[in-house]
Each structure stands twice: as structure tokens, then as C-alpha cells.
C-alpha positions in Angstrom: -34.1 -11.6 52.3 -35.2 -8.4 50.5 -32.9 -7.4 47.6 -34.1 -3.8 47.5 -33.0 -0.9 45.5 -30.0 -0.1 47.6 -28.7 -3.6 47.3 -26.5 -4.8 44.5 -27.6 -7.3 41.9 -27.9 -10.9 43.2 -24.4 -12.1 42.6 -23.1 -15.7 42.3 -25.0 -18.8 43.2 -22.4 -19.7 45.9 -23.4 -16.6 47.8 -27.1 -17.5 47.9 -26.7 -20.7 49.9 -27.8 -19.0 53.1 -31.0 -17.7 51.6 -34.3 -19.4 50.8 -36.4 -16.6 49.6 -35.8 -13.3 47.7 -38.3 -10.4 47.7 -37.7 -8.0 44.9 -39.0 -4.4 44.7 -41.3 -3.2 41.9 -41.0 0.5 41.2 -43.9 2.7 40.1 -43.6 3.1 36.3 -40.6 1.8 34.5 -37.7 3.8 36.0 -34.0 2.8 35.4 -34.3 0.3 38.3 -36.8 -1.8 36.2 -34.0 -3.7 34.4 -32.2 -4.2 37.7 -35.5 -5.8 38.9 -35.6 -8.1 35.9 -32.0 -9.2 36.4 -32.6 -10.0 40.0 -35.9 -11.8 39.2 -34.2 -14.1 36.7 -31.1 -14.5 38.9 -33.1 -15.5 41.9 -34.9 -18.2 39.8 -31.6 -19.4 38.4 -30.2 -19.8 41.9 -33.2 -21.9 43.0 -34.6 -19.2 45.4 -38.3 -18.9 46.1 -38.8 -15.4 44.8 -41.5 -12.8 44.8 -42.0 -9.1 44.1 -43.5 -6.4 46.2 -45.1 -3.1 45.4 -44.7 -0.1 47.8 -48.2 1.3 48.0 -48.5 5.1 47.6 -51.2 7.5 48.3 -50.4 9.4 45.0 -52.0 6.9 42.7 -55.2 4.8 42.8 -55.1 1.1 43.6 -56.0 0.0 40.0 -53.2 2.1 38.5 -50.7 0.7 41.0 -51.9 -2.9 40.4 -51.6 -2.5 36.6 -48.0 -1.2 37.0 -47.2 -4.3 39.1 -48.7 -6.6 36.6 -46.7 -4.9 33.8 -43.5 -5.6 35.6 -43.9 -9.0 37.3 -44.4 -12.1 35.2 -47.2 -14.6 36.0 -45.0 -17.7 36.6 -45.4 -21.0 38.4 -43.0 -21.2 41.3 -43.1 -17.6 42.2 -44.4 -16.4 45.6 -47.7 -14.5 45.5 -47.6 -10.8 44.7 -47.0 -8.6 47.8 -48.5 -5.3 48.8 -46.0 -3.2 50.9 -48.1 -1.0 53.1 -46.0 1.5 55.0 -48.0 4.8 54.4 -51.2 6.3 55.8 -53.7 8.2 53.8 -55.6 11.3 54.8 -58.9 9.5 54.5 -59.0 6.0 56.0 -62.1 5.0 54.0 -60.6 6.0 50.7 -57.3 4.2 51.6 -59.2 1.0 52.5 -61.0 1.2 49.2 -57.8 1.7 47.2 -56.1 -1.2 49.0 -59.0 -3.4 48.3 -59.0 -2.5 44.6 -55.2 -3.2 44.4 -55.5 -6.6 46.2 -58.5 -7.7 44.2 -56.9 -6.8 40.9 -53.7 -8.8 41.7 -55.8 -11.8 43.0 -57.8 -11.8 39.8 -54.8 -11.6 37.5 -52.4 -14.0 39.4 -55.1 -16.4 40.7 -53.7 -16.4 44.2 -54.3 -14.3 47.3 -51.6 -11.6 47.6 -49.3 -11.2 50.6 -49.4 -8.0 52.7 -46.3 -6.5 54.2 -46.9 -3.9 56.9 -45.7 -2.5 60.2 -47.6 -2.6 63.5 -49.0 0.9 63.0 -50.5 0.2 59.6 -51.6 -3.2 60.8 -53.8 -1.6 63.4 -54.9 1.2 61.1 -55.8 -0.8 57.9 -55.3 -4.5 58.2 -56.9 -5.5 61.5 -60.6 -6.1 60.9 -60.3 -5.8 57.1 -57.5 -7.9 55.6 -56.6 -10.4 58.3 -57.3 -13.4 56.1 -54.4 -12.4 53.8 -51.0 -13.9 54.5 -49.1 -11.2 56.4 -45.5 -10.1 56.7 -45.1 -8.0 59.8 -42.1 -5.7 60.0 -40.9 -5.0 63.5 -37.2 -5.3 64.2 -37.8 -5.2 68.0 -40.9 -7.1 68.8 -42.2 -10.5 67.4 -45.7 -10.3 65.8 -47.5 -12.3 68.5 -46.2 -9.9 71.2 -48.1 -7.0 69.5 -51.3 -9.0 69.0 -50.8 -10.3 65.5 -51.8 -13.9 65.7 -52.0 -14.8 62.0 -48.7 -14.0 60.3 -46.7 -15.7 57.7 -43.4 -13.8 57.7 -41.7 -11.6 60.3 -39.1 -9.1 59.1 -36.9 -9.1 62.2 -33.9 -7.2 60.7 -33.5 -4.4 58.2 -29.7 -4.4 58.5 -28.8 -8.0 57.5 -25.9 -9.2 55.4 -25.8 -11.9 52.8 -22.5 -12.8 51.2 -22.4 -11.6 47.6 -24.8 -8.7 48.0 -23.4 -5.3 48.8 -25.3 -3.2 51.4 -28.0 -4.2 53.8 -30.8 -6.7 53.2 -34.0 -7.3 55.2 -34.1 -10.6 57.0 -37.4 -12.5 57.5 -38.5 -15.6 59.5 -41.2 -17.8 58.1 -43.9 -19.1 60.5 -44.1 -22.8 59.5 -42.3 -25.6 57.9 -40.7 -25.7 54.4 -43.6 -27.6 52.9 -46.0 -24.9 54.0 -43.7 -22.3 52.4 -43.7 -24.3 49.2 -47.5 -24.2 49.1 -47.3 -20.5 48.4 -45.6 -21.2 45.0 -48.1 -23.8 43.8 -50.0 -21.6 41.4 -49.7 -20.6 37.8 
């Protein structure tokens, strides 16, 4: 599930029984939502959820600046999922965009010591990921079509709903399916 900015804080443990993983947003800078992120980060851990954080990539800042912001907000902890790049925008210059994405991913890999995940939609997959970043673990967002039907053969998570419900969380949450068994999912957290 994705406990994004429109969702309430992660509530009581009894409500998390149906979830395995929580992806938490990281905002650019330290806006008021920063403390909400920290509360959810700690709450997800306390409830035994595999948790990770994602950064919504923007064309308004360079990859290094965005990576440094992510690092300033997300602790380096054993048991957390790898950092995630959320790529849902297109830049004016494809070459510049690819370079900034590479800088962002390289910086996170260097700091956290693990290959980051990439979250994207089919359009950005074709535009930026295919042929450049296919060796990264991918989350494909398509609420209509499974990833393999659109030609994505190496995916890790599929976001199949953006209007899911989880008891104890107000508002909608994104729902994902993992491609593999629980032990493979756990391997993503075996880093420090």
C-alpha cells in the first residue's frame, strides 16, 4: 500500500493486518508533511510492515539536489526497502532527463548501498526506463493492464489500484502486487 499525502497517519496495528508493505512519500524540502512522513515511517516499523520511501522526481531540480533531499529525510536502516524513484513526469530534453535520473539513482545507490527501486507508468517506462534502467527493480503503475501485457518482462511490483482501502487509513491508498514469494520480498530489506 502507499500511504501518501492524502492518507491519514497509519493508525492502529490491528488495522495493518491486511498489509505487508508501506511506501511513504518524501516531499521536496522539509514542508509540513515532513513530520507526518516521520510518524508514518516509525509507525510502519512498529507494526512490522516492510517499509520504504519514495521521491517524486521533478524537472525543476537536478538529480543531485533531489537525492540529497531524500537522504536528509529517509534514515539508512536495516530492514527498510530500497529507496524508490517515482518517475511520472517527462522533461523537455530527454538526454538531460536521463542524465539527471542517473545522477539521482547513483547518489542513492552510493549512500544506501543498494540498488534503488523505480516506480513509473507505461509511458515513462518507454520514454526513459526501457533500454537504460531495466536492470533496476521496477514498480509499474497501470490500473488497467498487467505489466507483462504491455511488454514489461522484468518487474517487481505492479500498482494495480489507486483507489484501494485499508481499514484504519482514511482516504484511498495505492495497492500493489509483488512478483515473487515472501522470501524474495524479504531480500530487498537485507541491507544496512
